[in-house]
PDB file of N, H, CA, C and O in Angstrom:
ATOM      1  N   UNK A   1     -13.390  -2.335  16.219  1.00  0.00           N
ATOM      2  CA  UNK A   1     -12.345  -1.876  17.231  1.00  0.00           C
ATOM      3  C   UNK A   1     -12.867  -0.933  18.461  1.00  0.00           C
ATOM      4  O   UNK A   1     -12.450  -0.959  19.619  1.00  0.00           O
ATOM      5  N   UNK A   2     -13.848  -0.124  17.932  1.00  0.00           N
ATOM      6  H   UNK A   2     -14.186  -0.103  16.992  1.00  0.00           H
ATOM      7  CA  UNK A   2     -14.613   0.809  18.972  1.00  0.00           C
ATOM      8  C   UNK A   2     -15.082   0.020  20.213  1.00  0.00           C
ATOM      9  O   UNK A   2     -14.879   0.274  21.400  1.00  0.00           O
ATOM     10  N   UNK A   3     -15.876  -1.178  19.548  1.00  0.00           N
ATOM     11  H   UNK A   3     -16.041  -1.384  18.584  1.00  0.00           H
ATOM     12  CA  UNK A   3     -16.502  -1.913  20.494  1.00  0.00           C
ATOM     13  C   UNK A   3     -15.522  -2.610  21.668  1.00  0.00           C
ATOM     14  O   UNK A   3     -15.770  -2.772  22.863  1.00  0.00           O
ATOM     15  N   UNK A   4     -14.569  -2.890  21.060  1.00  0.00           N
ATOM     16  H   UNK A   4     -14.368  -2.758  20.089  1.00  0.00           H
ATOM     17  CA  UNK A   4     -13.459  -3.523  22.049  1.00  0.00           C
ATOM     18  C   UNK A   4     -13.217  -2.594  23.341  1.00  0.00           C
ATOM     19  O   UNK A   4     -13.166  -3.055  24.481  1.00  0.00           O
ATOM     20  N   UNK A   5     -13.083  -1.315  23.046  1.00  0.00           N
ATOM     21  H   UNK A   5     -13.125  -0.940  22.119  1.00  0.00           H
ATOM     22  CA  UNK A   5     -12.813  -0.309  24.158  1.00  0.00           C
ATOM     23  C   UNK A   5     -13.682   0.028  25.045  1.00  0.00           C
ATOM     24  O   UNK A   5     -13.395   0.594  26.099  1.00  0.00           O
ATOM     25  N   UNK A   6     -14.828  -0.297  24.684  1.00  0.00           N
ATOM     26  H   UNK A   6     -15.062  -0.757  23.827  1.00  0.00           H
ATOM     27  CA  UNK A   6     -16.200   0.053  25.285  1.00  0.00           C
ATOM     28  C   UNK A   6     -16.467  -1.081  26.272  1.00  0.00           C
ATOM     29  O   UNK A   6     -17.294  -0.861  27.157  1.00  0.00           O
ATOM     30  N   UNK A   7     -15.896  -2.199  26.223  1.00  0.00           N
ATOM     31  H   UNK A   7     -15.225  -2.377  25.504  1.00  0.00           H
ATOM     32  CA  UNK A   7     -16.054  -3.167  27.270  1.00  0.00           C
ATOM     33  C   UNK A   7     -15.572  -2.939  28.669  1.00  0.00           C
ATOM     34  O   UNK A   7     -14.445  -2.513  28.923  1.00  0.00           O
ATOM     35  N   UNK A   8     -16.512  -3.253  29.601  1.00  0.00           N
ATOM     36  H   UNK A   8     -17.427  -3.599  29.395  1.00  0.00           H
ATOM     37  CA  UNK A   8     -15.868  -2.671  30.969  1.00  0.00           C
ATOM     38  C   UNK A   8     -14.671  -3.227  31.537  1.00  0.00           C
ATOM     39  O   UNK A   8     -13.991  -2.578  32.333  1.00  0.00           O
ATOM     40  N   UNK A   9     -14.365  -4.432  31.160  1.00  0.00           N
ATOM     41  H   UNK A   9     -14.918  -4.959  30.514  1.00  0.00           H
ATOM     42  CA  UNK A   9     -13.038  -4.951  31.451  1.00  0.00           C
ATOM     43  C   UNK A   9     -11.829  -4.475  30.922  1.00  0.00           C
ATOM     44  O   UNK A   9     -10.789  -4.306  31.558  1.00  0.00           O
ATOM     45  N   UNK A  10     -12.042  -4.233  29.532  1.00  0.00           N
ATOM     46  H   UNK A  10     -12.887  -4.370  29.015  1.00  0.00           H
ATOM     47  CA  UNK A  10     -10.849  -3.336  28.870  1.00  0.00           C
ATOM     48  C   UNK A  10     -10.673  -2.037  29.698  1.00  0.00           C
ATOM     49  O   UNK A  10      -9.601  -1.683  30.190  1.00  0.00           O
ATOM     50  N   UNK A  11     -11.854  -1.363  29.798  1.00  0.00           N
ATOM     51  H   UNK A  11     -12.724  -1.651  29.399  1.00  0.00           H
ATOM     52  CA  UNK A  11     -11.580   0.007  30.353  1.00  0.00           C
ATOM     53  C   UNK A  11     -11.043  -0.142  31.844  1.00  0.00           C
ATOM     54  O   UNK A  11     -10.259   0.732  32.211  1.00  0.00           O
ATOM     55  N   UNK A  12     -11.359  -1.102  32.703  1.00  0.00           N
ATOM     56  H   UNK A  12     -11.996  -1.813  32.405  1.00  0.00           H
ATOM     57  CA  UNK A  12     -10.877  -1.240  33.801  1.00  0.00           C
ATOM     58  C   UNK A  12      -9.212  -1.586  33.713  1.00  0.00           C
ATOM     59  O   UNK A  12      -8.435  -0.933  34.410  1.00  0.00           O
ATOM     60  N   UNK A  13      -8.775  -2.540  32.908  1.00  0.00           N
ATOM     61  H   UNK A  13      -9.407  -3.070  32.342  1.00  0.00           H
ATOM     62  CA  UNK A  13      -7.307  -2.808  32.733  1.00  0.00           C
ATOM     63  C   UNK A  13      -6.767  -1.635  32.155  1.00  0.00           C
ATOM     64  O   UNK A  13      -5.615  -1.420  32.531  1.00  0.00           O
ATOM     65  N   UNK A  14      -7.259  -0.757  31.311  1.00  0.00           N
ATOM     66  H   UNK A  14      -8.195  -0.932  31.005  1.00  0.00           H
ATOM     67  CA  UNK A  14      -6.472   0.312  30.641  1.00  0.00           C
ATOM     68  C   UNK A  14      -6.481   1.225  31.902  1.00  0.00           C
ATOM     69  O   UNK A  14      -5.350   1.571  32.243  1.00  0.00           O
ATOM     70  N   UNK A  15      -7.470   1.680  32.648  1.00  0.00           N
ATOM     71  H   UNK A  15      -8.389   1.399  32.371  1.00  0.00           H
ATOM     72  CA  UNK A  15      -7.253   2.677  33.602  1.00  0.00           C
ATOM     73  C   UNK A  15      -6.176   2.140  34.770  1.00  0.00           C
ATOM     74  O   UNK A  15      -5.307   2.848  35.279  1.00  0.00           O
ATOM     75  N   UNK A  16      -6.355   1.134  34.991  1.00  0.00           N
ATOM     76  H   UNK A  16      -7.061   0.559  34.577  1.00  0.00           H
ATOM     77  CA  UNK A  16      -5.509   0.261  36.108  1.00  0.00           C
ATOM     78  C   UNK A  16      -3.919   0.733  35.638  1.00  0.00           C
ATOM     79  O   UNK A  16      -3.091   1.254  36.386  1.00  0.00           O
ATOM     80  N   UNK A  17      -3.747   0.419  34.270  1.00  0.00           N
ATOM     81  H   UNK A  17      -4.419  -0.004  33.662  1.00  0.00           H
ATOM     82  CA  UNK A  17      -2.485   0.470  33.798  1.00  0.00           C
ATOM     83  C   UNK A  17      -1.868   2.056  33.792  1.00  0.00           C
ATOM     84  O   UNK A  17      -0.702   2.393  33.999  1.00  0.00           O
ATOM     85  N   UNK A  18      -2.882   2.798  33.528  1.00  0.00           N
ATOM     86  H   UNK A  18      -3.829   2.524  33.361  1.00  0.00           H
ATOM     87  CA  UNK A  18      -2.625   4.325  33.569  1.00  0.00           C
ATOM     88  C   UNK A  18      -2.392   4.816  34.856  1.00  0.00           C
ATOM     89  O   UNK A  18      -1.370   5.445  35.129  1.00  0.00           O
ATOM     90  N   UNK A  19      -3.282   4.567  35.674  1.00  0.00           N
ATOM     91  H   UNK A  19      -4.113   4.056  35.452  1.00  0.00           H
ATOM     92  CA  UNK A  19      -3.007   4.967  37.005  1.00  0.00           C
ATOM     93  C   UNK A  19      -1.716   4.575  37.683  1.00  0.00           C
ATOM     94  O   UNK A  19      -0.981   5.325  38.327  1.00  0.00           O
ATOM     95  N   UNK A  20      -1.533   3.161  37.420  1.00  0.00           N
ATOM     96  H   UNK A  20      -2.129   2.552  36.898  1.00  0.00           H
ATOM     97  CA  UNK A  20      -0.145   2.605  37.984  1.00  0.00           C
ATOM     98  C   UNK A  20       1.084   3.414  37.491  1.00  0.00           C
ATOM     99  O   UNK A  20       2.017   3.834  38.176  1.00  0.00           O
ATOM    100  N   UNK A  21       0.885   3.542  36.153  1.00  0.00           N
ATOM    101  H   UNK A  21       0.128   3.201  35.597  1.00  0.00           H
ATOM    102  CA  UNK A  21       2.166   4.239  35.574  1.00  0.00           C
ATOM    103  C   UNK A  21       2.096   5.739  35.831  1.00  0.00           C
ATOM    104  O   UNK A  21       3.142   6.319  35.542  1.00  0.00           O
ATOM    105  N   UNK A  22       1.090   6.527  36.316  1.00  0.00           N
ATOM    106  H   UNK A  22       0.240   6.056  36.551  1.00  0.00           H
ATOM    107  CA  UNK A  22       1.137   7.772  37.123  1.00  0.00           C
ATOM    108  C   UNK A  22       1.687   7.758  38.329  1.00  0.00           C
ATOM    109  O   UNK A  22       2.543   8.590  38.633  1.00  0.00           O
ATOM    110  N   UNK A  23       1.206   6.672  39.299  1.00  0.00           N
ATOM    111  H   UNK A  23       0.512   5.997  39.052  1.00  0.00           H
ATOM    112  CA  UNK A  23       1.656   6.533  40.498  1.00  0.00           C
ATOM    113  C   UNK A  23       3.383   6.164  40.591  1.00  0.00           C
ATOM    114  O   UNK A  23       4.179   6.673  41.380  1.00  0.00           O
ATOM    115  N   UNK A  24       3.653   5.207  39.616  1.00  0.00           N
ATOM    116  H   UNK A  24       3.007   4.793  38.975  1.00  0.00           H
ATOM    117  CA  UNK A  24       5.028   5.059  39.634  1.00  0.00           C
ATOM    118  C   UNK A  24       6.072   6.205  39.237  1.00  0.00           C
ATOM    119  O   UNK A  24       7.213   6.312  39.687  1.00  0.00           O
ATOM    120  N   UNK A  25       5.447   7.044  38.299  1.00  0.00           N
ATOM    121  H   UNK A  25       4.520   6.958  37.934  1.00  0.00           H
ATOM    122  CA  UNK A  25       6.188   8.169  38.080  1.00  0.00           C
ATOM    123  C   UNK A  25       6.167   9.157  38.988  1.00  0.00           C
ATOM    124  O   UNK A  25       7.129   9.923  38.947  1.00  0.00           O
ATOM    125  N   UNK A  26       5.154   9.400  39.979  1.00  0.00           N
ATOM    126  H   UNK A  26       4.372   8.778  40.012  1.00  0.00           H
ATOM    127  CA  UNK A  26       5.238  10.242  40.981  1.00  0.00           C
ATOM    128  C   UNK A  26       6.068   9.807  42.113  1.00  0.00           C
ATOM    129  O   UNK A  26       6.648  10.624  42.828  1.00  0.00           O
ATOM    130  N   UNK A  27       6.139   8.519  42.295  1.00  0.00           N
ATOM    131  H   UNK A  27       5.668   7.855  41.714  1.00  0.00           H
ATOM    132  CA  UNK A  27       7.125   8.165  43.486  1.00  0.00           C
ATOM    133  C   UNK A  27       8.599   8.266  42.948  1.00  0.00           C
ATOM    134  O   UNK A  27       9.521   8.353  43.759  1.00  0.00           O
ATOM    135  N   UNK A  28       8.826   8.257  41.665  1.00  0.00           N
ATOM    136  H   UNK A  28       8.077   8.187  41.006  1.00  0.00           H
ATOM    137  CA  UNK A  28      10.223   8.251  41.066  1.00  0.00           C
ATOM    138  C   UNK A  28      10.601   9.679  41.003  1.00  0.00           C
ATOM    139  O   UNK A  28      11.781   9.991  41.166  1.00  0.00           O
ATOM    140  N   UNK A  29       9.563  10.697  40.747  1.00  0.00           N
ATOM    141  H   UNK A  29       8.605  10.443  40.614  1.00  0.00           H
ATOM    142  CA  UNK A  29      10.006  11.929  41.077  1.00  0.00           C
ATOM    143  C   UNK A  29      10.027  12.450  42.392  1.00  0.00           C
ATOM    144  O   UNK A  29      10.565  13.513  42.700  1.00  0.00           O
ATOM    145  N   UNK A  30       9.310  11.526  43.321  1.00  0.00           N
ATOM    146  H   UNK A  30       8.873  10.662  43.070  1.00  0.00           H
ATOM    147  CA  UNK A  30       9.381  12.138  44.695  1.00  0.00           C
ATOM    148  C   UNK A  30      10.788  11.510  45.358  1.00  0.00           C
ATOM    149  O   UNK A  30      11.202  11.884  46.455  1.00  0.00           O
ATOM    150  N   UNK A  31      11.285  10.766  44.751  1.00  0.00           N
ATOM    151  H   UNK A  31      10.948  10.462  43.860  1.00  0.00           H
ATOM    152  CA  UNK A  31      12.723  10.357  45.316  1.00  0.00           C
ATOM    153  C   UNK A  31      13.678  11.235  45.157  1.00  0.00           C
ATOM    154  O   UNK A  31      14.720  11.076  45.794  1.00  0.00           O
ATOM    155  N   UNK A  32      13.530  12.343  44.279  1.00  0.00           N
ATOM    156  H   UNK A  32      12.684  12.472  43.761  1.00  0.00           H
ATOM    157  CA  UNK A  32      14.445  13.465  43.778  1.00  0.00           C
ATOM    158  C   UNK A  32      14.416  14.392  44.814  1.00  0.00           C
ATOM    159  O   UNK A  32      15.428  15.072  44.989  1.00  0.00           O
ATOM    160  N   UNK A  33      13.020  14.620  45.851  1.00  0.00           N
ATOM    161  H   UNK A  33      12.198  14.068  45.709  1.00  0.00           H
ATOM    162  CA  UNK A  33      12.918  15.478  46.846  1.00  0.00           C
ATOM    163  C   UNK A  33      13.525  15.181  48.132  1.00  0.00           C
ATOM    164  O   UNK A  33      13.500  15.990  49.060  1.00  0.00           O
ATOM    165  N   UNK A  34      14.119  13.937  48.213  1.00  0.00           N
ATOM    166  H   UNK A  34      14.139  13.280  47.460  1.00  0.00           H
ATOM    167  CA  UNK A  34      14.700  13.465  49.573  1.00  0.00           C
ATOM    168  C   UNK A  34      15.890  14.288  49.807  1.00  0.00           C
ATOM    169  O   UNK A  34      16.658  14.640  48.911  1.00  0.00           O
ATOM    170  N   UNK A  35      16.017  14.596  51.111  1.00  0.00           N
ATOM    171  H   UNK A  35      15.393  14.311  51.839  1.00  0.00           H
ATOM    172  CA  UNK A  35      17.345  15.360  51.514  1.00  0.00           C
ATOM    173  C   UNK A  35      18.773  14.743  51.238  1.00  0.00           C
ATOM    174  O   UNK A  35      19.776  15.434  51.412  1.00  0.00           O
ATOM    175  N   UNK A  36      18.854  13.408  50.797  1.00  0.00           N
ATOM    176  H   UNK A  36      18.039  12.846  50.656  1.00  0.00           H
ATOM    177  CA  UNK A  36      20.039  12.813  50.335  1.00  0.00           C
ATOM    178  C   UNK A  36      20.054  12.527  48.943  1.00  0.00           C
ATOM    179  O   UNK A  36      20.968  11.927  48.377  1.00  0.00           O
ATOM    180  N   UNK A  37      19.124  12.926  48.452  1.00  0.00           N
ATOM    181  H   UNK A  37      18.381  13.413  48.912  1.00  0.00           H
ATOM    182  CA  UNK A  37      18.910  12.530  46.994  1.00  0.00           C
ATOM    183  C   UNK A  37      19.679  13.103  45.860  1.00  0.00           C
ATOM    184  O   UNK A  37      20.221  12.368  45.035  1.00  0.00           O
ATOM    185  N   UNK A  38      19.748  14.534  45.791  1.00  0.00           N
ATOM    186  H   UNK A  38      19.308  15.132  46.461  1.00  0.00           H
ATOM    187  CA  UNK A  38      20.540  15.426  45.161  1.00  0.00           C
ATOM    188  C   UNK A  38      21.456  16.040  46.039  1.00  0.00           C
ATOM    189  O   UNK A  38      21.195  16.295  47.215  1.00  0.00           O
ATOM    190  N   UNK A  39      22.580  16.292  45.449  1.00  0.00           N
ATOM    191  H   UNK A  39      22.792  16.085  44.494  1.00  0.00           H
ATOM    192  CA  UNK A  39      23.717  17.376  46.083  1.00  0.00           C
ATOM    193  C   UNK A  39      23.443  18.631  45.785  1.00  0.00           C
ATOM    194  O   UNK A  39      23.208  18.997  44.633  1.00  0.00           O
ATOM    195  N   UNK A  40      23.449  19.455  46.871  1.00  0.00           N
ATOM    196  H   UNK A  40      23.639  19.158  47.807  1.00  0.00           H
ATOM    197  CA  UNK A  40      23.326  20.860  46.770  1.00  0.00           C
ATOM    198  C   UNK A  40      24.754  21.457  46.525  1.00  0.00           C
ATOM    199  O   UNK A  40      25.768  20.982  47.036  1.00  0.00           O
ATOM    200  N   UNK A  41      24.731  22.607  45.648  1.00  0.00           N
ATOM    201  H   UNK A  41      23.906  22.992  45.233  1.00  0.00           H
ATOM    202  CA  UNK A  41      25.895  22.988  44.945  1.00  0.00           C
ATOM    203  C   UNK A  41      26.887  23.559  46.110  1.00  0.00           C
ATOM    204  O   UNK A  41      28.102  23.366  46.085  1.00  0.00           O
ATOM    205  N   UNK A  42      26.275  24.218  47.036  1.00  0.00           N
ATOM    206  H   UNK A  42      25.288  24.375  47.057  1.00  0.00           H
ATOM    207  CA  UNK A  42      26.854  24.858  47.920  1.00  0.00           C
ATOM    208  C   UNK A  42      27.007  24.111  49.308  1.00  0.00           C
ATOM    209  O   UNK A  42      27.069  24.668  50.405  1.00  0.00           O
ATOM    210  N   UNK A  43      27.054  22.830  49.077  1.00  0.00           N
ATOM    211  H   UNK A  43      27.003  22.379  48.186  1.00  0.00           H
ATOM    212  CA  UNK A  43      26.944  21.939  50.014  1.00  0.00           C
ATOM    213  C   UNK A  43      28.244  21.830  51.168  1.00  0.00           C
ATOM    214  O   UNK A  43      28.120  21.559  52.362  1.00  0.00           O
ATOM    215  N   UNK A  44      29.337  22.087  50.529  1.00  0.00           N
ATOM    216  H   UNK A  44      29.438  22.308  49.559  1.00  0.00           H
ATOM    217  CA  UNK A  44      30.665  22.229  51.247  1.00  0.00           C
ATOM    218  C   UNK A  44      31.001  23.412  51.785  1.00  0.00           C
ATOM    219  O   UNK A  44      32.110  23.390  52.319  1.00  0.00           O
ATOM    220  N   UNK A  45      30.353  24.580  51.838  1.00  0.00           N
ATOM    221  H   UNK A  45      29.452  24.598  51.405  1.00  0.00           H
ATOM    222  CA  UNK A  45      30.570  25.859  52.398  1.00  0.00           C
ATOM    223  C   UNK A  45      30.117  25.891  53.777  1.00  0.00           C
ATOM    224  O   UNK A  45      30.222  26.924  54.437  1.00  0.00           O
TER     225      UNK A  45
END
């Protein structure tokens, strides 16, 4: 099993999936910082 993860192709695919997941998570979190995303509690004053 160790030899399987030492293959360059497997490492490339694993890193690609990892970085894609991180990028999707960052884009998802960035959507909350938009001005129209979350409502401010004192927005009506």
